[in-house]
Each structure stands twice: as structure tokens, then as C-alpha cells.
N, C-alpha and C positions, 0 to 999 in steps of 0.2 A: 503494499500500499504505500501510494508516494503522498499522498495529503491527507488530512488530518479527517476522522469523521466527524460532519456538523449535527451538531443534537439542538433543533431551537424547541422542541416542544417540553411548554413547564412539565407537564406530566412525565415523558421520558426524563427530562433533567431532574425531578425528584427522584425517578426511579433508582438511576444510577450516583446520586449523589448517595440514596440511603445505600448503596451497595459499595459503597466506598468505605465502610467504618464496619463492615463485617462481613462472615467467609458468605455468610447464607442468609437466609428472609424467608420467608413465609409470602404467602399472597396475600394474604391478608395486612401485614407489617409492609408492604409497599405500596400501598391504596394512598392516594394523597389523599388529606381530610375533602369533605363535599365534593366528593368527586365521583360520579355513578360508575357501578359497576363495570357496566357494558363499555363507558370509553377509557376507563383505566385497563380492561381487559384487551381493547384496540392495540394502544400501547403499549402497554406489556409483550403482545405477541408480538409486535412489527418491532421489539428492540430485539426480540429471540429470532426473528427472522434475519434481522439486519446482522449477528452475529456480536451484538453488544450486551447481549445477557445467555446466556444459558439454564437450562431446568435439571436439576441432579435430582437423587434421593433425599437430598436433605433441603430441599427447596430452592430458589433461586440464588445466583451467583452470577459474577462477571463475568460471559466470554472474550474469547482473546480481545477481539475488535474494542470489548469495552476496559479491558486492562489497557490499553494502547489508550485508548480514548480518558482515562483517568491518567495517564503519565503524561499526558500533553495538552491538557486541555486549559495549561496556563497560557502555553503558546500563542504570542497573537499571530504569524505568518502564517500560520493554514500550512508551514510545512513540518513534514519527519527528521527533524534535526535531532542532537542528541545533548540531552541537560549537563550541568554540569555539579558534580558535589563533591565533600569533601569526605574523609570515611577518616578512621581512626582503628589502627592495631594497637591495642593496648595489654599490656602481657604484667601478672603480678610477679611476685618474686617465688613462686612455685613452678611459674612457666604455665600456668591455666590464660586463655586468649577470653577477654571481655567480649560479648554475643549482645547486639539487642533486639528486642523482639518487634516488628515492625505492625504496626497500631490500625493503619489503613492500607487500603490497595494502591501499587498494585501490590500481587505477595503477603496479603494478611495475614499475620500467624506463624512468616518463616521470623529464623533468626539469622541476624546478620553482623556486620562489624556497625557498628552506631559509624551514622552519617546523616550527611545534611546537605541541601541544595545549598549553591550558592547564590545569594543575591544581589542583586542591581548595587544596592546601598551599600552591603559589604566594602570595606576599604583595602581588604588585601586577603586572598586565601587564610593565611594565618589569625587573621580579626576574626574571620566564621571560627576557624578551628578553634580560637578560644573561646568565643563564646559558648561555643557544645563543649566544650569542658565545663566551665563556671556554671551551663545552666543546664545542660541536660546528664552531666556527668560529677559535678557539685566538687570537681579539684580544679586550684588557683595554683601559680605560679611553677608552672610547667613548662618545659625545654621541650619544645618538640621538633621531630627530623622529618623532614618532607624528604619519604622514604621511595615514592616513585606516583608513576600515573598511571591507570588501568581506564580501556575504552572495553566497555559491558555490554553488548550487545544482547539480545534474549528474545528467543522465538519459539512460538508453540505452531506446531506443523505447518512449519512454512511460514506463517503468521507473526512478521516482526511485534514484538509491543512494547518492546522499552529499547533504548541507546543511550548513556550515560559515559560521559568522560570522569574518573574521581582521581582526586588527589589524593593519595594516600598518605598517610601521615601516620606513625609509632611514637611511644615511649611507654614508662613501666612507673606502674606505682600498685601500693598495695590499701591505698582510701578509701577504693570506691566498693559501695556494700550494695550486693544484691539486692534486685526488687524481682514485684513481675513481667520487669521490663528488661530488668539488666538482669544476665547469669555468668559467674566465671566458668569456662566449659574447658575440661579438657583437650587437648590438641588429636590426641586417638581419639577420645570417644567422642567425636560429632556426630557418627550416624545416630547417634541419640536425639538429632535435631533436625527438625525439618529446615536445612539453610536457603536461606536466600540466593538467588543469583551470582553463580562466581566465588562464593564466599569462601569455601574452604580454599579453592584455586588463591585467591589472593591473598590467604593467608599463610599458605604455602610457600609463594614468591617473597612476600615480604618477612621468612623464616630465613633469607638468604643473608638477609642482612649487606647488598650492596651499595655502595654510594647513593645507586638511584638506578631505575628501573623503570621501563616500559612495556605495556603487554598487552595483548587485545586477547580479549575473551566472548565466543558466542554459546550461551547457555540454550541447552532448550529445556523450556519450561511445562513439565505437565499437567494439562488441566485435566481434572477429575472427569471421568465418563456417566454419561446422560445418568444413567443407574446406576450410579456407584457411589454407594454412601463416603460421609469423610471418615477418613482414620482418627481415629479416637485414643 
């Protein structure tokens, strides 16, 4: 797909915004207030036909084009180009790696290295990293190392879902306490987690401790089958 899917109807937008924050939703939970069932059903079925939404055993979720739409909807040009982010490779004195749970789509509830989009108002990449450290991780006075850059492209059954240029920074600390959305993970036990695309590959590359590296990753993201229950 070379250009972004355009969604103009408010009912469709309501459905997609609701699915941004959940893995699955029931039919009645997706219905906007004061919208008749027939009208709602029409627009929901249209989203399914367009590949923006899919129906699985646990309910409705974003389809491949829906994940792409969520990833790119803030772009004004309408062109599918990469986003820019900063990403943190954090280790403690035991050699554990810090993982952050994604709380919104795309890839909701998967675990990855802490990351944040780079904003236009950021004075520099390092200022964005420093804000992440203070606001997300609760650490200050950290000496960050720019470990390298990664171009991460995610596809599902031939459909491009997202593309991100991530600037990887690394540091060590024992000051971060685990929460519902932050865990210290043993590198050899990553199979216990559903990982965000390229997390294991970036982590492994970062462990080489080169002065600086650049890598490109294309990752296949497996969408659930329409009759497949969610893994619990």
C-alpha cells in the first residue's frame, strides 16, 4: 500500500479509536452512543471488508490495515513513510533487560524495549531520551550512550504495517522498580513474553557493544486467525 487509508465517517473513526486501546472488543462495546444498530452494523461490516477490522473468536480487533492506519494516522502528507523514535536498552547489575508493555495499538500488550516517538518540539534526540528516563522510568542523572540506529519494517502476509527508524540508547541502572508495564527480563528467557517486532534482534545487536551500529530488520507480525482464541 503506497498511501494511507482515509477514514472520514465518525462511526468508523469511533470504532478504530476504541480498538486502539484494546486487543479485542465485543460488538456492543464498539457501538457509539445514540447510533442505531443498523447504521453501526453497516459501518462495522464495511471496516471488516476493507481489512481495517477483523472478527476473531474473542471479538473484533484491528486488522492489518487497521494497525497501519493507527500507526500512520498522525502523518499529514498521506504518504506511508517511517516514523522516528528513540529506544532504550537498559540493563541492571544482574544482566537483566528492561521491557515495557505496549498499552495501545499497534502491537498492544506485547513487550519491547522502552521507546517513544520523537516529537517536533524535541530540541534533540537526547532531550527526548532524557524525558523518557525521567517521566517513564523515573531515573535522573543518567549517562546515555547512543548505541546505534535500526530501521524496523513490520509486515503481515505481505501487507506493510509500520516502518520506524529507531535511535537506540543504552545505559545500566538498578534504580528502576518493576510495575505492571515494566519488567526486568532474563535475556535467555525472552520466550516467556510476546515480544514487539524486532525486540530480540535489536537487543542481541546491542549486546555486541560496538561503538555504533546500523541494522535493518523486516519482521513478520502474525495476525490471529478469525476463529483463533486469544492466547491466555
